[in-house]
C-alpha positions in Angstrom: -7.3 -58.4 -45.3 -9.3 -61.3 -44.0 -9.1 -64.8 -45.5 -12.8 -64.7 -46.8 -13.3 -68.4 -45.8 -17.1 -68.8 -45.1 -16.4 -70.6 -41.8 -14.7 -67.4 -40.3 -17.1 -65.1 -42.0 -19.8 -66.8 -40.1 -18.2 -66.8 -36.7 -17.7 -63.1 -37.0 -21.2 -62.4 -38.1 -22.4 -64.6 -35.3 -20.3 -62.5 -32.6 -20.5 -59.0 -34.0 -23.7 -59.0 -35.9 -24.4 -58.3 -39.5 -24.2 -54.9 -41.2 -27.7 -54.3 -41.5 -30.1 -52.4 -39.5 -33.5 -54.2 -38.9 -36.1 -52.2 -40.7 -39.1 -50.7 -38.4 -42.2 -53.2 -38.7 -44.4 -51.9 -41.7 -47.8 -50.4 -40.7 -50.5 -53.0 -40.9 -53.2 -52.2 -43.2 -55.6 -51.5 -40.3 -53.4 -48.8 -39.0 -53.2 -47.4 -42.5 -57.1 -47.5 -42.6 -57.2 -45.6 -39.1 -54.8 -42.9 -40.2 -56.8 -42.2 -43.3 -60.0 -41.9 -41.0 -58.4 -38.7 -39.7 -59.4 -36.7 -42.6 -61.6 -33.6 -41.4 -64.1 -33.9 -44.4 -64.3 -37.7 -43.6 -65.2 -37.1 -39.8 -68.0 -34.4 -40.7 -69.5 -36.9 -43.0 -69.3 -39.8 -40.6 -71.0 -37.8 -38.0 -73.6 -36.7 -40.3 -74.3 -40.3 -41.6 -74.7 -41.7 -38.1 -77.3 -38.8 -37.2 -79.1 -39.4 -40.4 -79.2 -43.2 -39.9 -80.2 -42.8 -36.1 -83.2 -40.4 -37.2 -84.5 -42.5 -40.2 -85.3 -45.5 -37.6 -87.2 -43.0 -35.2 -91.0 -43.5 -35.6 -93.1 -41.3 -33.5 -96.3 -42.6 -32.3 -99.2 -41.6 -34.1 -101.1 -38.9 -32.4 -104.2 -37.1 -33.4 -102.8 -35.1 -36.4 -105.8 -32.9 -37.3 -105.5 -31.2 -33.8 -102.0 -30.4 -34.0 -102.1 -28.5 -37.2 -101.7 -29.4 -40.7 -98.5 -28.2 -41.9 -97.4 -29.7 -45.4 -93.7 -30.6 -45.5 -94.0 -32.5 -48.6 -93.1 -35.9 -47.0 -94.6 -38.8 -49.0 -95.3 -42.0 -47.3 -92.9 -44.2 -48.9 -89.9 -41.9 -48.4 -89.9 -42.2 -44.9 -89.5 -46.0 -45.2 -86.4 -45.3 -47.5 -84.9 -42.8 -44.9 -82.0 -45.2 -44.1 -80.6 -45.2 -47.6 -79.3 -41.7 -47.1 -77.0 -42.6 -44.3 -75.9 -45.9 -45.4 -74.7 -44.3 -48.9 -72.8 -41.5 -46.8 -71.1 -44.4 -44.8 -70.4 -46.3 -48.2 -68.6 -43.4 -49.7 -66.4 -42.9 -46.7 -65.6 -46.5 -46.7 -64.6 -46.3 -50.3 -62.3 -43.2 -49.6 -60.6 -44.8 -46.6 -60.0 -48.1 -48.5 -58.4 -46.6 -51.5 -56.2 -44.2 -49.3 -55.0 -47.1 -47.2 -54.4 -49.3 -50.2 -52.5 -46.6 -51.8 -50.3 -45.9 -48.9 -49.8 -49.6 -48.3 -48.6 -50.6 -51.8 -46.5 -47.4 -51.8 -44.8 -48.6 -48.9 -44.3 -52.1 -50.2 -42.7 -50.9 -53.4 -40.3 -48.7 -51.3 -39.4 -51.6 -49.2 -38.5 -53.8 -52.5 -36.7 -50.8 -53.8 -34.9 -50.3 -50.4 -33.8 -53.9 -50.4 -32.6 -53.7 -54.0 -30.6 -50.5 -53.3 -29.2 -52.2 -50.1 -28.2 -55.1 -52.2 -26.8 -52.9 -54.9 -24.7 -50.6 -52.9 -21.3 -51.9 -52.9 -18.0 -50.9 -51.0 -14.5 -51.8 -51.6 -12.8 -54.0 -49.2 -9.6 -56.3 -49.1 -10.0 -59.9 -48.6 -7.2 -62.5 -49.2 -5.1 -59.8 -50.6 -7.6 -59.0 -53.5 -9.5 -55.8 -53.7 -13.0 -56.7 -54.3 -16.4 -54.8 -54.1 -19.1 -56.6 -51.8 -22.5 -55.4 -50.8 -22.5 -53.1 -47.9 -24.6 -55.7 -46.0 -21.7 -58.2 -46.2 -19.1 -56.2 -44.3 -18.1 -57.9 -41.4 -15.9 -56.8 -38.2 -12.1 -57.3 -39.1 -12.7 -56.3 -42.9 -10.0 -53.7 -44.2 -12.1 -51.2 -46.5 -10.8 -48.7 -48.7 -12.2 -45.3 -48.1 -12.1 -42.5 -50.8 -13.5 -39.0 -51.7 -17.3 -39.1 -51.8 -18.0 -42.3 -49.9 -20.4 -42.5 -47.3 -19.0 -44.8 -44.5 -21.0 -48.0 -44.2 -19.2 -49.1 -40.7 -17.1 -47.8 -37.7 -13.5 -48.4 -38.1 -10.0 -47.3 -37.3 -7.9 -45.9 -39.8 -4.8 -47.7 -40.8 -3.3 -45.8 -43.6 -4.6 -42.3 -44.9 -3.6 -39.6 -47.3 -5.0 -36.4 -46.3 -8.3 -37.8 -45.1 -11.1 -35.4 -44.2 -14.4 -36.3 -42.9 -17.8 -34.5 -42.8 -19.1 -35.6 -39.4 -22.2 -33.1 -39.3 -24.5 -35.9 -39.6 -23.6 -37.1 -36.2 -22.2 -33.9 -34.5 -23.8 -31.1 -36.4 -20.4 -29.4 -36.8 -20.2 -28.5 -40.3 -16.3 -28.2 -40.4 -14.4 -31.1 -41.7 -12.4 -33.2 -39.2 -8.9 -34.4 -40.3 -8.2 -37.9 -39.6 -4.6 -39.3 -39.2 -3.1 -42.3 -37.5 -1.7 -40.3 -34.6 -4.7 -37.9 -34.2 -8.2 -39.0 -34.1 -8.0 -42.2 -36.3 -11.8 -43.3 -35.6 -14.1 -43.3 -38.6 -17.8 -43.5 -37.8 -20.5 -44.8 -40.0 -23.1 -42.4 -41.7 -20.2 -39.8 -42.1 -18.9 -38.6 -45.6 -15.3 -38.6 -46.8 -14.9 -35.1 -48.3 -11.3 -35.4 -49.1 -8.6 -38.0 -49.4 -8.5 -41.5 -49.4 -7.3 -44.3 -47.1 -8.1 -47.7 -45.5 -9.8 -48.8 -42.3 -10.3 -51.8 -40.1 -14.0 -52.4 -39.5 -14.7 -52.3 -35.7 -18.4 -52.1 -35.6 -21.4 -52.8 -38.0 -25.1 -52.8 -38.1 -26.7 -51.9 -34.8 -23.5 -51.2 -32.9 -22.1 -48.7 -35.4 -22.9 -45.0 -34.8 -25.7 -44.9 -37.3 -27.2 -48.1 -35.8 -26.9 -46.7 -32.3 -29.0 -43.5 -33.3 -31.7 -45.6 -35.2 -32.1 -47.7 -32.1 -32.3 -44.6 -30.2 -34.9 -43.3 -32.6 -36.9 -46.7 -32.2 -36.3 -47.8 -35.6 -35.5 -51.1 -34.5 -39.5 -50.9 -34.0 -41.4 -51.7 -30.8 -45.1 -50.7 -31.1 -45.8 -47.1 -31.8 -47.5 -46.6 -28.4 -44.0 -47.2 -26.6 -42.3 -45.2 -29.0 -44.8 -42.3 -28.4 -43.9 -42.6 -24.5 -40.5 -42.9 -25.4 -40.3 -39.7 -27.5 -42.0 -37.7 -24.9 -39.1 -38.9 -22.5 -36.5 -38.8 -25.3 -37.2 -35.3 -26.4 -35.1 -33.9 -23.8 -32.2 -36.4 -23.9 -32.2 -36.3 -27.6 -31.8 -32.4 -28.0 -28.6 -33.1 -26.2 -27.7 -36.2 -27.9 -26.2 -34.3 -30.8 -27.9 -36.6 -33.1 -30.2 -33.7 -34.2 -28.2 -31.9 -37.0 -27.8 -28.2 -36.9 -29.5 -28.3 -40.4 -32.7 -29.1 -38.6 -32.8 -26.3 -36.4 -34.5 -24.2 -38.9 -37.3 -27.0 -38.8 -37.9 -26.5 -35.1 -41.3 -25.1 -35.7 -42.6 -28.4 -36.7 -41.5 -30.2 -33.4 -42.3 -33.6 -34.7 -40.5 -33.4 -37.9 -37.5 -32.2 -36.1 -37.2 -35.1 -33.9 -37.6 -37.5 -36.8 -35.0 -36.6 -38.9 -31.6 -36.5 -37.0 -29.6 -38.5 -39.7 -30.5 -37.5 -43.3 -27.0 -37.9 -45.1 -26.0 -34.5 -46.7 -26.0 -36.0 -49.7 -29.8 -36.3 -50.4 -28.6 -39.7 -51.1 -31.9 -41.6 -51.0 -29.8 -44.9 -51.1 -29.5 -45.3 -47.5 -31.5 -47.0 -44.7 -32.2 -43.6 -43.5 -35.1 -43.0 -45.8 -36.8 -46.1 -44.9 -37.2 -44.8 -41.4 -38.2 -41.6 -42.7 -40.8 -43.0 -44.9 -43.1 -44.3 -42.4 -43.1 -41.9 -39.5 -46.6 -41.3 -38.1 -46.5 -37.4 -38.8 -47.4 -36.7 -42.3 -46.2 -33.2 -43.6 -49.3 -31.8 -45.7 -48.2 -31.0 -49.3 -49.1 -27.7 -50.9 -52.2 -29.1 -52.5 -53.5 -31.3 -49.6 -53.1 -28.1 -47.3 -55.3 -26.0 -49.9 -57.8 -28.8 -50.3 -58.3 -29.2 -46.5 -58.6 -25.5 -46.2 -61.2 -25.6 -48.9 -63.1 -28.5 -47.5 -63.3 -26.9 -44.2 -64.5 -23.5 -45.7 -67.1 -25.4 -47.8 -68.0 -27.2 -44.7 -68.6 -23.9 -42.6 -70.5 -22.4 -45.3 -72.5 -25.8 -45.6 -73.1 -25.5 -41.8 -74.3 -22.0 -42.0 -76.7 -22.8 -44.9 -78.1 -25.7 -43.2 -78.5 -23.9 -39.8 -80.4 -21.0 -41.7 -82.4 -23.6 -43.4 -83.4 -25.5 -40.1 -84.2 -22.1 -38.3 -86.4 -21.0 -41.5 -88.2 -24.3 -41.3 -88.7 -24.2 -37.6 -89.8 -20.6 -37.7 -92.2 -21.2 -40.4 -93.7 -24.0 -38.8 -94.1 -22.4 -35.3 -95.5 -19.0 -36.9 -97.8 -21.2 -39.1 -99.2 -23.3 -36.5 -99.4 -21.0 -33.4 -99.7 -17.8 -35.0 -101.4 -18.0 -38.2 -103.6 -20.9 -37.3 -104.0 -19.8 -33.7 -103.6 -23.2 -32.2 -102.9 -24.0 -28.6 -99.8 -26.1 -27.6 -101.3 -29.4 -26.7 -99.3 -31.9 -24.3 -100.5 -34.9 -26.3 -99.2 -33.1 -29.7 -95.7 -32.7 -28.2 -94.3 -35.8 -29.9 -95.5 -35.0 -33.3 -94.1 -31.6 -33.0 -90.8 -33.2 -32.1 -91.1 -35.4 -35.1 -91.2 -32.2 -37.3 -88.5 -30.6 -35.8 -86.4 -33.9 -36.3 -87.6 -33.9 -39.8 -86.4 -30.2 -40.4 -82.9 -31.4 -38.5 -82.6 -34.2 -41.3 -83.3 -31.6 -44.0 -80.5 -29.5 -42.5 -78.1 -32.4 -42.4 -78.8 -33.1 -45.8 -77.9 -29.8 -47.0 -74.6 -30.2 -45.0 -73.9 -33.5 -46.3 -74.6 -32.4 -50.1 -72.4 -29.2 -49.4 -69.3 -31.2 -48.1 -67.1 -32.4 -51.1 -66.6 -36.0 -50.1 -65.3 -36.9 -53.6 -62.5 -34.2 -53.0 -60.0 -36.3 -50.9 -60.7 -39.2 -53.0 -60.0 -37.5 -56.4 -56.7 -36.0 -55.1 -55.4 -39.1 -54.0 -56.4 -41.4 -56.9 -54.9 -38.6 -59.2 -51.6 -38.4 -57.5 -51.4 -42.2 -57.1 -51.9 -42.4 -60.9 -49.1 -39.8 -61.3 -46.8 -42.0 -59.3 -47.7 -45.3 -61.1 -46.9 -43.4 -64.5 -43.7 -42.1 -63.1 -42.7 -45.5 -62.1 -43.1 -46.6 -65.5 -40.6 -43.7 -66.8 -38.1 -45.1 -64.3 -38.9 -42.2 -61.8 -39.2 -43.0 -58.3 -41.4 -40.8 -56.3 -40.9 -41.0 -52.5 -43.8 -38.6 -51.5 -47.2 -38.6 -53.5 -47.3 -35.0 -53.3 -43.9 -34.4 -55.0 -45.8 -35.2 -58.1 -47.9 -31.9 -57.8 -45.1 -29.8 -56.8 -43.1 -30.8 -59.9 -45.8 -29.6 -62.0 -45.8 -26.2 -60.3 -41.9 -25.9 -61.1 -40.8 -22.7 -62.6 -37.2 -22.9 -62.4 -34.8 -25.8 -62.6 -31.4 -25.8 -61.5 -29.6 -28.7 -62.8 -26.1 -29.9 -62.4 -23.9 -30.7 -65.5 -21.6 -33.8 -65.0 -23.6 -36.8 -64.9 -27.0 -35.0 -65.3 -26.8 -33.2 -68.6 -23.9 -35.3 -69.7 -23.4 -39.0 -69.6 -20.4 -39.1 -67.2 -18.3 -41.3 -69.3 -15.2 -39.2 -70.0 -12.8 -39.8 -72.7 -9.7 -37.8 -73.7 -10.3 -36.7 -77.2 -7.5 -33.7 -77.7 -4.1 -33.4 -76.3 -1.5 -30.6 -76.3 1.8 -32.6 -76.0 5.2 -31.9 -77.0 4.3 -28.4 -78.3 1.6 -29.6 -80.6 -2.1 -29.6 -80.4 -3.6 -32.7 -81.5 -7.0 -32.9 -82.3 -7.4 -36.4 -81.7 -5.1 -38.7 -79.6 -1.7 -38.9 -81.0 0.1 -42.3 -82.0 2.3 -43.6 -79.4 5.2 -43.1 -81.9 4.7 -39.4 -82.0 5.4 -38.7 -78.4 9.1 -38.8 -77.3 10.2 -41.7 -75.1 11.1 -39.1 -72.0 7.7 -37.5 -72.3 5.9 -40.6 -72.5 7.7 -42.0 -69.4 6.7 -39.0 -67.5 2.9 -39.2 -68.7 2.7 -42.9 -67.9 4.1 -42.8 -64.3 2.3 -39.4 -63.6 -1.1 -40.8 -64.5 -0.7 -44.0 -63.1 0.4 -42.8 -59.8 -1.4 -39.7 -59.3 -5.0 -41.0 -60.0 -6.6 -42.8 -57.0 -5.6 -46.4 -57.0 -9.5 -47.1 -56.7 -10.1 -45.6 -60.3 -9.7 -48.5 -62.9 -11.0 -49.3 -66.3 -12.2 -53.0 -65.9 -13.4 -55.0 -69.1 -16.8 -54.7 -70.4 -19.6 -56.8 -68.9 -20.8 -58.2 -71.9 -19.1 -58.8 -75.5 -18.9 -55.8 -77.5 -19.9 -53.3 -74.6 -17.8 -50.3 -73.5 -15.3 -50.8 -70.7 -16.4 -50.3 -67.4 -15.0 -47.1 -65.5 -14.7 -47.5 -62.0 -14.1 -44.9 -59.6 -13.6 -41.0 -60.4 -14.7 -40.6 -64.0 -12.0 -37.9 -65.0 -9.3 -40.2 -63.6 -10.8 -43.0 -65.8 -10.5 -40.7 -68.9 -6.8 -40.4 -68.0 -6.2 -44.1 -67.6 -8.1 -44.6 -70.9 -5.7 -42.2 -72.5 -2.8 -44.3 -71.4 -4.6 -47.6 -73.0 -5.0 -45.6 -76.3 -1.4 -45.1 -76.0 -0.9 -48.8 -75.7 0.7 -48.4 -72.2 -0.7 -50.2 -69.2 -1.1 -48.2 -66.0 -1.6 -51.4 -64.0 2.3 -52.4 -64.4 3.2 -49.0 -62.9 1.0 -49.7 -60.1 2.3 -53.0 -59.4 5.8 -51.6 -59.3 4.8 -48.7 -56.9 1.9 -50.0 -54.7 -0.2 -47.4 -52.9 1.7 -47.8 -49.6 4.9 -46.6 -51.3 3.5 -43.1 -52.1 5.3 -40.7 -49.9 2.5 -38.1 -49.7 -1.0 -37.4 -51.4 -2.5 -34.1 -51.7 -6.1 -35.3 -52.7 -8.3 -33.5 -55.0 -10.9 -31.2 -53.2 -13.0 -28.5 -54.5 -10.6 -25.7 -53.0 -7.4 -27.0 -54.6 -9.1 -28.4 -57.9 -5.9 -30.4 -58.4 -4.3 -33.4 -56.9 -0.6 -34.3 -56.4 1.3 -37.3 -55.3 4.9 -37.3 -54.1 7.2 -40.2 -55.0 10.6 -40.8 -53.1 13.2 -42.4 -55.2 15.8 -44.7 -54.1 18.6 -41.8 -54.1 16.7 -39.9 -51.7 15.4 -37.3 -54.3 11.6 -36.7 -54.5 9.4 -36.2 -57.4 6.0 -34.7 -57.3 3.4 -35.3 -60.1 0.2 -33.0 -60.3 -2.8 -32.9 -62.2 -5.9 -30.6 -62.1 -7.7 -27.6 -63.8 -5.6 -26.3 -66.5 -5.9 -22.6 -65.7 -5.0 -23.5 -61.9 -2.1 -25.8 -62.6 -0.7 -23.8 -65.5 -0.3 -20.9 -63.4 2.2 -23.0 -61.3 4.2 -24.3 -64.2 7.5 -22.6 -64.7 8.8 -24.7 -67.5 7.3 -27.3 -70.2 8.4 -30.4 -72.0 9.6 -29.4 -75.5 9.3 -31.4 -78.7 12.2 -33.6 -77.8 11.1 -34.2 -74.1 13.5 -31.6 -72.6 12.1 -29.2 -70.1 12.4 -25.7 -71.4 11.3 -22.0 -69.8 7.7 -21.4 -69.7 7.0 -17.8 -69.3 3.8 -16.2 -68.3 3.6 -14.8 -72.3 3.8 -18.7 -73.3 0.9 -19.4 -70.9 -1.2 -16.7 -72.3 -0.5 -18.1 -75.7 -1.3 -21.6 -74.7 -4.5 -20.5 -72.8 -5.6 -18.6 -76.1 -4.5 -21.3 -78.7 -5.2 -24.5 -76.7 -7.3 -24.0 -73.6 -10.0 -21.8 -74.8 -10.6 -23.7 -78.1 -10.8 -26.9 -76.3 -13.1 -25.3 -73.9 -15.4 -23.7 -76.6 -15.9 -27.2 -77.8 -17.1 -28.2 -74.4 -14.1 -30.1 -73.4 -12.8 -30.4 -69.6 -9.1 -29.3 -69.7 -7.0 -31.0 -67.4 -3.1 -30.1 -67.1 -0.4 -32.8 -66.2 2.8 -31.4 -64.4 5.6 -32.7 -62.4 8.7 -31.4 -60.4 11.8 -32.8 -59.0 13.2 -32.1 -55.6 17.1 -33.1 -55.9 18.7 -35.4 -53.4 21.2 -33.3 -51.6 18.9 -30.7 -50.3 17.1 -30.7 -47.0 13.5 -32.4 -47.2 11.0 -29.8 -48.2 7.9 -28.8 -45.5 5.5 -31.2 -47.0 2.6 -29.5 -44.9 3.4 -26.2 -46.7 1.5 -27.0 -49.8 2.0 -23.7 -51.8 5.6 -24.0 -51.7 5.5 -27.5 -52.9 3.0 -27.7 -55.7 4.8 -24.8 -57.7 7.7 -24.2 -60.0 6.1 -27.4 -61.9 7.0 -28.4 -65.3 4.0 -29.1 -67.8 3.9 -32.5 -69.4 0.7 -31.9 -71.2 -2.8 -30.4 -71.5 -5.5 -32.9 -72.1 -9.0 -32.2 -73.3 -11.5 -34.6 -72.0 -15.1 -34.9 -73.4 -18.0 -35.7 -71.4 -20.7 -36.2 -74.1 -24.3 -34.6 -73.7 -27.0 -37.2 -73.3 -28.7 -37.5 -76.5 -32.2 -37.0 -74.8 -31.5 -33.6 -73.0 -31.7 -31.0 -75.6 -35.2 -32.1 -76.3 -36.0 -32.4 -72.7 -34.8 -28.7 -72.1 -36.8 -27.6 -75.1 -40.0 -29.1 -73.6 -39.1 -27.3 -70.4 -38.6 -23.7 -72.0 -42.0 -24.3 -74.0 -43.7 -25.1 -70.7 -42.2 -21.8 -69.3 -39.7 -23.4 -67.2 -36.5 -21.7 -66.9 -33.5 -24.1 -66.9 -30.1 -23.1 -65.5 -27.0 -24.9 -65.3 -25.1 -24.9 -62.3 -21.7 -26.7 -62.5 -18.2 -26.9 -60.9 -16.5 -26.7 -64.2 -14.8 -23.8 -66.0 -16.9 -21.2 -67.7 -16.1 -21.8 -71.3 -16.7 -25.6 -71.1 -20.1 -25.1 -69.1 -21.0 -22.2 -72.0 -20.1 -24.7 -74.7 -22.3 -27.6 -73.2 -25.3 -25.1 -72.4 -25.2 -24.1 -76.0 -25.2 -27.7 -77.0 -28.0 -28.5 -74.7 -30.1 -25.4 -75.6 -29.9 -23.7 -72.2 -28.4 -20.7 -74.2 -29.7 -19.9 -77.4 -28.0 -17.2 -79.8 -29.2 -14.1 -79.8 -30.6 -14.0 -76.1 -29.8 -11.8 -73.4 -28.4 -13.8 -70.5 -25.5 -14.2 -67.9 -22.9 -16.7 -67.5 -21.1 -16.3 -64.2 -18.3 -18.0 -62.3 -18.7 -18.5 -58.6 -16.4 -15.9 -57.6 -18.2 -13.3 -59.7 -21.5 -14.4 -58.5 -20.5 -14.1 -54.9 -18.9 -10.7 -55.5 -22.2 -9.5 -57.0 -24.4 -10.7 -54.5 -22.7 -9.5 -51.2 -22.3 -6.2 -49.9 -19.3 -4.5 -48.4 -19.5 -6.6 -45.2 -19.7 -9.7 -47.1 -23.3 -10.5 -46.4 -25.6 -11.9 -48.9 -28.3 -9.5 -49.9 -31.7 -10.5 -51.4 -32.2 -7.4 -53.7 -28.5 -8.2 -55.1 -29.5 -11.8 -56.0 -32.8 -10.3 -57.5 -30.8 -8.4 -60.1 -28.9 -11.4 -61.1 -31.1 -14.6 -61.2 -33.7 -13.5 -63.8 -31.0 -13.6 -66.4 -28.6 -16.0 -65.1 -28.3 -19.2 -67.3 -24.9 -20.7 -66.3 -23.1 -20.8 -63.1 -19.7 -22.1 -63.4 -16.9 -23.0 -60.9 -19.5 -23.0 -58.5 -19.0 -24.6 -54.9 -21.9 -26.5 -52.9 -22.8 -23.3 -51.0 -23.2 -21.3 -54.1 -25.6 -23.9 -55.4 -27.5 -23.6 -52.1 -27.3 -19.7 -52.3 -28.7 -19.6 -55.5 -31.7 -21.9 -55.0 -32.6 -20.1 -51.8 -32.4 -16.7 -53.4 -34.6 -17.8 -56.1 -37.1 -19.1 -53.7 -37.0 -16.3 -51.3 -37.3 -13.6 -54.3 -40.1 -11.3 -54.6 -39.4 -9.9 -58.2 -42.6 -11.7 -59.7 -46.0 -11.9 -58.1 -45.7 -15.6 -58.1 -43.3 -17.3 -56.1 -40.8 -19.2 -58.0 -41.0 -23.1 -57.5 -37.4 -24.4 -57.7 -36.6 -27.9 -58.8 -32.9 -29.1 -58.5 -31.5 -32.2 -60.3 -28.1 -33.5 -59.5 -26.3 -36.6 -58.8 -25.6 -35.8 -55.2 -21.8 -35.4 -55.3 -21.9 -31.7 -54.4 -25.6 -30.7 -54.8 -26.7 -32.3 -51.3 -27.4 -28.7 -49.5 -29.0 -27.4 -53.0 -31.1 -30.7 -53.4 -32.3 -30.2 -49.8 -33.2 -26.7 -50.1 -35.4 -26.7 -53.4 -39.0 -27.4 -53.2 -38.6 -30.6 -55.1 -35.4 -32.4 -55.5 -34.3 -34.9 -58.1 -31.3 -37.2 -57.2 -30.1 -39.1 -60.2 
C-alpha cells in the first residue's frame, strides 16, 4: 500500500482532492421563514389581517346622519378607535407560527448536519498502508490507496480491482440494472463508488475520490455542490431531459414518477436504507416537501373550515346588507341622497369587517402551530431515547403502526455470536470441549478450515477497555468460529500468516443462494484441498463421510445424516442456536485439475469435520418491548434468513409466539409457493390468506421481505389499511425498509 507519510498524503490530496463531497449550503433562516409562509391557512389569515387593518384606519367624513336613516349596528364610539387591534393580533399570531416553524426546521437541519459529520467521521473503511491493514475514516481515503472490499460494503471511492474472489457488485444505484455485475481482473475490473458489494471480496487501487468519483459526479449534476437555488431551478428544467437519460435516476423511482419533482430529486439513495451516507444530506434539504398523512389531512381540514367560514361570512354580509337596505329604503321609505353615499359606504365597510371577523374566527390559526409543536416535541423526546428522526412526520406514522416486521439478527438479538455447543468426533458437547478431547487430526482440520475459510477481514481484536469483551470485526458468524479456536487454545493468526490471502487458490464466497462459503488451497505436491462451511442442513447434504472419534474419515450415509439432524441439529435449533457445518474435501495430485467454475461438482462429496451451534443472545430489552407492542394492538412478525427452528425458538424467547396461539411459521420457499398462482405470479388474495396468522418467516430472501411488506400494505382484509413498520439493520432489508410506511434502520 501507500507508505502513509504525511507529505505524500498531502500531495495526493492537493492533486486528486479529498474523498468528501461538499454539502449544499444550508438554507438561511429567512429562506425557512419564506417556506413557512406558504401555508394556505396562513395566507388566508394574512389577507384578512391586512384588509381589517386597512379598514380600521378608514374614517368616513361625518354627514348629516339623521337624514340618512338610523340603523343601529350596535357599534360604540370607542370600539372604532380600537379597530386596528384585531388586524394586528392576527398578524402577530401569523408571525408566531412562522417563526416557530422556521426555527424548528432550522434546528432540525443543524442537528442533522452535526449528526451527518459525526457519521462521516465514524464511517471507516479498511485500507493497506505501509504493509499494515488499518481502518481509516472514509474521508481520509486518497487516490492510490489499496482498499479491501468485502460482502456488504458500500464502496466509498472509484477504483480498479487488483485481486478478487468471486466479486459481484450491485450497480443499480448508478445504472438501474438490478442484476449483479461480476467483476474480475480480465473482465470489467472497474469498481464505482456508491455501489454495493453483494458477494465476494477483493482489493482495489483507488483511482478517484470525492467530487471526481461516480457518486460525486452525480451529486454535482444534482447541484448538491450548491449554487443558489434559483440557478438550480433553471438547471433543473434544462436537466430534466438530460437527467432522464443519465441513468442516474434509478429504476426504483419509476414508480414515483407521479411526483415528478420527487423523482428528479432522489437518484441515488443507497439500496441499503443506509442512512449513513452523504446522500441523505442532500435529500434532507430539498425544496419540495412531501406532506405527511397528518399534514395532508390537516391542510384539507383547514381548507374545508376556511370554505365553510367563507360561506358563513358571505351569508352574514349579505344578510346585514339586505337588512340595512330593506330597513332604510323600504321600511323607512327614505330616498337615496347623494350626500349620504359616504355614510352608506361606511356601513357597508362595517358589514364587510364583521364578515371578515367571522371568517377569521372560523379559520383555525392554531392548527398548523399545534401540530408543528407537538411533532417537534416528539422528535426531541425521541432524540433523548437515541432515536434519530429524519422527518418530523415519521413520528406520527410510527404512532399509527399496526404491524411491525422485524429482522432477527442484530435487531432482536445482540449480534455477538459465540459457539456454545459442538458435535465433533461423534459426540455432542453441550459446551465447548477441552482441547485435549479432540484428536490431533480433527483439530488440524478444524484450525486450518476455520482460519482459511473465514474472510481474512473477520478478526477478533483485544477489548477496547480493560475487562471488556473482545471486539468482533467483520462477519459476526465467522468471528464466533474464530472465537471457538481461541477457546480451544489455538491461534488462527498463525495459520493466516502461513497462508496469506494471496495464496488462496479459489474462494466461493458466501451469498444468500449458496448459504455456504468454500476456499480451495493448492498444496505443494499439486493436490487441492477445499474447506467448506455453511448452514448445516445444506452442507450436510453434500457430506459423504464424517470424521470419527479417532480422527479418521468414515462413511456417512443418508440414514446417519437423518440421525444427526434429529439428535444434534434440531435440538440445537430448538434452543435458538444457529447451526454451522464445517467440512473439507481432498482432490488428489495425480488427477486432472477440476473444473473450478462448475461449483456443484466441486462442493460435494465432502467430509464433515464438525457441526457447531452458535448462540446469538436475545437483547434483554426485547421481550418487554414486544409485550408492549402486542398490548397496543401491534402485531410483531419476525422475518429472518435463519433456519426455521432457530427462528421459532428465538420467537418464543422474545414472546412473538406464545404457546397455545394459532399462528403460522413459514420458510421462504413455502411462503413463495403459497402466494403464487400456477403461472408463478404473486396474488394478493393468496397473501391475504396467510399474513394475518403469519408470525415467523424464516430462510427468507430480501425479496420475500419486500413481498410480505407490500402484501400487508396493499391488503384489504380489514377495513383499516395496515400501517407497516420495518425494523432492520439494513444488511438484507433494504427493499423492505424502503417499501414500509416507516422504516427503522438500526
